[in-house]
N, C-alpha and C positions, 0 to 999 in steps of 0.2 A: 727301851724307849723308841721312839721313832727314829727316823734317819731323814734330813734335808738334804737333797743331793745337789740342791741348787739353789743359792742365792747370794747375796753378794754383801758382804761384811762392811768392807771401807765404806762404800756408799753408805750402807744404813747408818753406821755411827756419824759419817758429816751431815746425813741429812734430818739427824735430830734436830737441829737447830732451825730448819726451814717450815715456813707455814703449811699445812696440808690444807690444801684447796681442792680435794679431790670431790667427787660426784657423790661419796659418801655423806659428807658434810653440806656440800653445796650443790643440789641437782641443777643449777643454770650457772653459766660463765658470768651472767650480770652479778649474781650473789659474790662469785669468789673474787672477782675486782672489788667490789665493795667492800670486802672482808682486807684485802690487801690494802685499800685505801685506810682503813680505819689502822692497820698495822704500821704503815708510813706514817699517818699523824703522831704516833710515840716514837717515832725511831728518830736520832738525832740525824742533823743534815747531813748528806755524804754518804751516812751508813747504807750499806745494801739492803734491800728488803727483797726477801727468799722466797719462793714457794716451791710447792712439790706436789706430784700426784695430780696434776691436771689432767683431762681426758676429754676430748672434745667429741669422742664416738661415743659417751656416756652423758655428757652435762648438755643441757639445751643452750643453742647460741651457735655462733660461726665454729669452723672448722680449727680455728687457730687463733692464739693471743699475738698480737701484731703490735709493731712498736707503738702506733697509735692508741690501742687499746690499753697500752700498759702506761703510756704517758699520763693517761688518765688516773693513775695510782699516782705517780709523782712524777716531776720534771727534776726535784732537787735530790733526789735519790736515786741509783743506779737500781732496777728491777730486773731480778733474775727467776725464772719459772721452769721448773723440769717437768714433762711429759711425764706421766704415771711409768711409760716404758722405760725411760732413762735415753730414750732414742732421738727425742727432740728435747728443744728447751726455746724459750722465749726471753725476749728482753727489751727494754725500753731504749728511748733515743739515748740517755745518761749511760746507761752500760755499755750502748755500741760506741759512742764519743769517748769514754775512759780505755776500751778494748782497741780506739783507732780505725774501728771498723768503718768503711765509707763506701759510697758507690764502685770506687775501682779497685777494692779487695776482692782479689780471687778466692773461689771456695778451696780448701785445703783437698788433698787427694780422698776420695770415696766419701765426700761429705758435700753439704751446701748450706752456703750463707743464702738464704732465699730474699731474692729482689722483686719488689712490685713494679707495676707499669711504666713507672717513673724512673726504673735503674736503681733506686736508692735501697739499700737492705732494710726489710720491712718488719725485722726483729725475729723471726722464726729462724732457728739454725737446727740442720736435721744431722744427726751423726756425730759421733766422739771428736773428731778433730775440729768441727767446726763450734762446737759448743766450747770448747776447752779455749779456743780463741778468747771469750769472755769470762767464763768460769775461773781462771787462772787469776785475774784482777782481785779476785774478791778475798782480802785479807782475813775476814772474820773464819773462814775455815781453816787457815793456818793456824789459828789460837787455841781452836777446841783440843781439850782432851781427849783423844782419840782411843786411847785405852780403856777409860772408865766408861766411854760410850759404848764400845766393843763388849765389855762385860756386861752391860746392861742389855745388849742384845743377847747375849746368851740365857741372861736369867730372864728375858722374855721368850726365848726360843723352851727353857725348861718348864715355862708354866704351861705351855701346850704340850708337852710329853718330847718334848726333842732332846735326845743327848748327844748327837752326831750331827754335824752343819758342815755343806761344803761350798766352799766361795768359789764362783765360776768367772774368773776374769779378776785375779789378781794383779795389780799392777795399772789398772786402767785408769785411775783416779791417781796416784800419785806414784807411778813408778814402782821399781825395786825398793824404795825405802819403806813401803808397804812390810816388806818381811821384816824390818826394824820393830814396826808395831805387833806383829805377830810374835816376834821373839821376845819384846817384853810381856805379852799376853802370859806367854809358856814360863817366863822366869818369875814372875807375880805368884805362882801356885794358887791362883785364884780362879782359873779355869772352870766353869761347871758346865763343859760341854765339849766333847773331842771335836777338833778342827780340821778340815781336809781342805786344800785348795788347789784351784788350775792357774797356771800362768797365763796372761792375756798375752796373744799374739801380736799386737799393736805395738806391744813395748819389746817386742823380741830383741831388736838391737842390744838395748840395757840387758836383756836377762843374758843373750850372749856374752856378756862380758864379766859375768858371774862365775862361780862355782857349782850353780844349783843343778841338782840331777833328779831325775825320779825318784820316787820315794825317800827321800832325804825327811828325815824326821823322829818322831815315836808315835805312841800311841795317842797323844795328846795332840798333836801339832805335825800333820806331815803333809808334803807337797805330792799329789796322784794324778795330776793331769795338763795337758796344754790346752787351753781355749782359742779358738778360732770364731770370729764372728763375721759371718759371710753374708747377712742381710739384716734389714731393721725388724721393724714390728709391724703385723697385718693392721691393728687396728690404727696404727697410726701411719698407714698405708705407705709403709717405706718398707715392708718384706717383700724380696722378690719372686716375682709371680709369672708363669707361662703366659697368662690373659690378663688384661688389664681388670682394674678395681669395679665393681659396679659403677654404672654411669660415670665411667672417667675412660681418659685413655694411658692412664700413667700405669707401671707394671713394678713399681718400687723401686729401692736401690740396691746394689751389689756391693758389698763393702768390700770385697777383694774379689779379682779377675779368675777365672778358673785355672789359668797357668799357673799365678802364684797361689792359689789353694792347695793344687796338687802337690807344687814343690813343698810347701810349707807340710803337708800332711806326709809327705815321705820322708822328708829331713827329720821330723820329733820322731816318726814311729824308730826312724833307723837310731835316733839317740836313746830309745828305751820309753818314751814318753807312751801315757795313753792319751788319746786326742779326741777333744770335746766339740763338735762343731755347731756354731749355732746356727739352727736356718730355720725359718719361719714359713714362707713361702714356699710354694710346690717347686719353682724352679730352682731356687736355693738348695731345697732337699735333691733336686736334680745333680746339681754340681756337688753337693757334698759327696753323695754315693757314688759319682763317677771317680772323685778323688780316692775314697775307700776303694774301690773295684782296683784303680789302678796301682794302688798302694798294694792289693791283694797281690794282682799280677807280677808282681816284684818281688814275692815271697815276704812280705812284710806283717802279714797276719793281724790286720788291726782288730778283727775280733778277739783274737785271745789277748789283745792288750786291753781289752774290756772298753774300745772305743766307742763314742757315744754321738746321738744326734741329740742338740738340746733343744725343744720346745717341739721341734719335729711336727708344726701344726698339721699341715694341709697334707694328708697321706692319700695317694693314689694307689690303687691295690698292688700296680708292679713296683713302687715303693717298699712295699711292704713284703713282697717276695724278694727283693734285692739284700733288704736289712737281713733277713732269715738266712738268705745264702751266705752274706758275709759275718753275720755272726754279731752284726752293730746293733745297739741297745738305743731304744728312743729314750729321752726323760721328757714328760708333758708336762705342761704348763696347765693343768686341767683347771685351773679359775678361767682361762679363756672360755669354758664353755657355760660356767653360770654366768660369769660378770658381763660379758663381752657377746656370747651366742647370740643373742637377739640384736643387737647390733651387725653382727657378723651377716646375719641372713637378712636383717632389712637395709643395710648402708652399706657394708663392705664389698661381699661376696656375690649375695644372693643365695637361696636355699641349698640349691645343688651342691655348691663349690662349698658353703659351709659345713653343710652334712659330712664332709671328709674331714672335719676336725676333731684329733686328739683320739684317734680310733684305738683306743684301748683294747676292744674286744677283738677286734681283727689279729690284733698284735697277740693277743693272747693265744688265740685260736692257731696261729702260726708258729706258736712255740717259742716266740721273743721275749727275753727278759725286759721290762718296762718298768718304769718308776714315774712317782707323780713329786711336782716340785711347784713351791709358791713364786720363786723369782724375785724374792722379797728385797726389794720395797715395791715391786709390781703388784703383788697380792699380798697380803699378811701370811705369815706362816701360820699353820694350823692344818696338821695331817688329819684330825678328824672332818676336818671341810674337806680337804682335799678328797679325804675316801668318800665322803659323801657325794661330790659332783662326780666322780667317777661311776658310782653304783646308781646314780638317780639320772644324770644327764638333765638336770632342772635349769631353767634359765631365769635370772634376775629380771623382776618386770615382765613376766611372760608365764602363762599357765602351761605353755608346751614344752616338750623335752626335745635336746638336739640329739639327731640320729640315735634312738631310743634302743637300736638293735647293736649299739656299741655300750650298752650298759655293761659292766661285770659285775661278778659277784663280791661280798664283802670281804671274803676270805682272799682272792684276788688283788683286791685295791689293798688289804692288808698287808699281804706279802709285798707288794711294789712299796709300799712306806717304810717296810722294815728290813727283811731278809735282803731283797733285788738292790734296794738302795743301797745297804750296805757293800754289798759286791759291787757295784758301779763305784763306790768310792773307795774301794781297794782295801776294805776293813772287813 
């Protein structure tokens, strides 16, 4: 079977009830809003209207869903929409009112409540802490049967040939009580895929009050990593960059400062964890590698723990050399090349920097073990699609290929989706 080394099980289960308003259903933002209007008309007053997969980098229209735009959907319902990356969300005036967010509300650490020129929140929320201020008020999420939804996710994975899944960020939605969900799945004897998971750093204080330790579990359910999110999404312009995005003075967002990142990597390696650092932008990768190099200088051997960089999107040559020296293994969200490649070239980075995206062949040549993942719900699970993306480097809505010199053989991509993905997941 295929191995999916990076997806998000609790969010997938939770988001099943959300309306898909993404680019593969609605090419324009106008069409997406029109669909949500129709949903609102069929939704009882005061109940939430929920959306997912919105992606302005791939949908015609403005770069964000603002409060005013979502007020067109409804002013009687709270409206809340996730960006496809899950690093941004958008809400209307009613949702902001329920959450008690006003012009005076300060942004939580490492996130942003975006405000307009008038000083009022414009409905755009960047990063988890800001999104949680609104999302936690949605009672419908608490009423879902998440165990059944998770089993449905497993069945969906099976249909595309996946026999092992790894959640990269357990606890980021509901904290340690997500482990109760996992235990219920295991005790049901109805799991149809093996499951591995990494604990999310943002819930570190709560995890430290439990007795959980690396490797706990069995062949069906086992904890195998500690996940640290260091920046956001490149297509959402929150990935942390060395240089500003195209036609912009913005360089993205750091979700964790370098000293805190270094301390977290050291602490968790000392506790025996394999560390998985999410880093999309090149500046974020700089910081991740610096933290791993510091840990290696302390004798903590992050490579021997099979420590990883998640997404590892924009790679310079020196990054690859440093990863090879450390034994750090990247896992590539290869759908970036296919789905967002043209947007990266035209709107986000320009050709020179976009060409450094997901450098699978360069890692292969350097002797680095690398894998492919979907990051579902960012892109749908599909190992054969991931293999095709790595082999062809084709781009959606384009006749061109992105960095064809980074194409790999079918055999290399197949290994990345099986043997090496199992190795990354400690299986």
